[in-house]
N, C-alpha and C positions, 0 to 999 in steps of 0.2 A: 543462536544466543551464546554469548561469551560471558561466563561468570568468573570474575576474579575476586580477590579479597576486598579491594577498595571500590570496585566499580562493576557494573554489568552493562553489556552492550546487547541491544535487542534489535533485530531486523524484522522485516515483514515475513509472514509465513510463506512457504513454498507454494501453497494453493493459490495465492495471489499471482505468482509468476505464471502458473498454469492458466489462470484466467486471462492474463495478457497475451499468452501464446494463442489461446482460443480466439480472442478478438482478431489477432493477426491472421489466423487461418480462415476466419470468416470473410475477411476482406479479400484474401487471395482466392477463395472459392467463388465469390461474386465475380471477380475479374475473370476467372476460368470459365464460368457459365456464360458470361458475355462473349468471351472469345470463341467458345464452342458454338454458341448460337449464331455468331457472325460467320463462322465457317460453314455451318449448316445452311444458313441463308444464302451464301454464295453458291453452294453446290446446287441448290434447288432453283435458283433463278438465273443461272448461267452468266456469270460476270459480276463485276462490282459496280457499285454506284458511288456517287459523291458522298453519301451519308456514311459509307464504310470508311473512306479515307479521311474525311474531315471531321467526323464526329465520334464514331465508335472506337476506332483505333487510338485516338488521343485520350478518350475516356479510360480505356483499358490501361494504357500506358501510365496515365496519371494515377489511377487507382492502385496499380502495383507499386509505383514509386512512393505514393503516400503511405501505403501499408508498411513498406520497409523502413521508411523514415520514422513512422510512429513506433514501430517495434524497437528501433534503436533508442528512441527517447524514453519509451516505457521501461526498457531494461536499465537505462541510466537512472531513472527515477526510483526503480525498485531497489537498486543497490545503494543509492544515496539517501534512503530514508532510514535514519537510525534513531534509536531511543537509548540514551545513556543514563543510567541510574548510579549516582554517587551517594555518599552518606546522607546528605541533607538536601540534595538537588535532583531534579528530574529534567533532563535536557533532551529536547527534540530537535533533531537536525533534519531538514527537508530541503534537499537541493536537487536541481535538475541540470546543473552546470551551464544552462543556457537561459532558461526562462524565469526561474525563481530561485531565491536564496532565503530560506526561513531558518531562523535560529531562535528557539524559545527555551527559556530557563524558568522552571517552576520551583519555588521553595516548598519542600515537603512539609514544613511547619504550617503553611497556610492552606494545605489541602484538608478539607473537612471530611470528605467521603470518597472512597474508591470502590467502584463496582466492576464486576466482570460479567460480560454477556457472552454466552455460547449458545446461540439459537440454531436449531436445526440438527439434522442427523449428520451431515457432512462436517459441521463444525466440531461436533463431539467425536466423530471418528478420527478426523485428521488432527485434532487438538489445537484449534485456533479459536480466537474470539476477539472481543473488543474490550478495551480498558477505558472506563469512564471515570474521570477525576473531576470532582467538584471542589472549587476553591471558595474562599470566604465571601466574595462579592457576587455570588450566584453565577460565576463563570464555570461553564461545563466544557471540558476538553475530552474528546473521544479519539482514541487511537485505535485504528482498525487493523485487523489481520495480525494480531499479536500471537506468536507461537507460545504454547503452554501458558495461557494467561493466569492460571491459578498459581503457578510458580512465580510469575512476576508479581502478582498480588501479594504473595507471601514475602518476597524480598522487600517490596514497598512497605508492608506492614512492619517488618523488622526494622526498617530504616526510620519509620515514624514513631516507634515506641521505644525510644532509647532515652537514657537518663544522661543529661549533660552534666558531667562532674563539676565543672567550673561554676555553673549558675544554679545547680540543683533544680533544674527545670525538667519537668516530666511532660512528654508529649504523648497523647493517646490517639490511637487510630480508631476511627469509627467505620465499621463495615457491617455487611449483612452476614 
């Protein structure tokens, strides 16, 4: 999280990155188990069959390649998911450089309610949670794996409870 005077940039929490690494390792472990079982099968039955060469080796090869490609795409998505908070706007950038390009701007004046969810022991120990923003037209936007969500909530609360000197307009924040 980068906090400056005029803006705040928020990335996903590091726990989400560990989750992506765990998914990658799970796929590699499955490929390793298949490979070890294939070697064990060859040693017990003296020689190889067509199923080894034409089915199992390509499956293992494709599974390992798929897991590395997915790891690269997951890392790109992890670092290209940004939330930028400026004085009266909430900007969500979600890009994977290949598959999707999302850019969403929310006016903080139209946000009716902001909630923070930190469910579970790990979420409270590691300090991550979900930010739920409700707009005027019953639109609910949830941003997952936010680091220090109560600090982000405080920044949003400060940005929504300011007095505009030119129009004498007061905006109040509704929260729990």
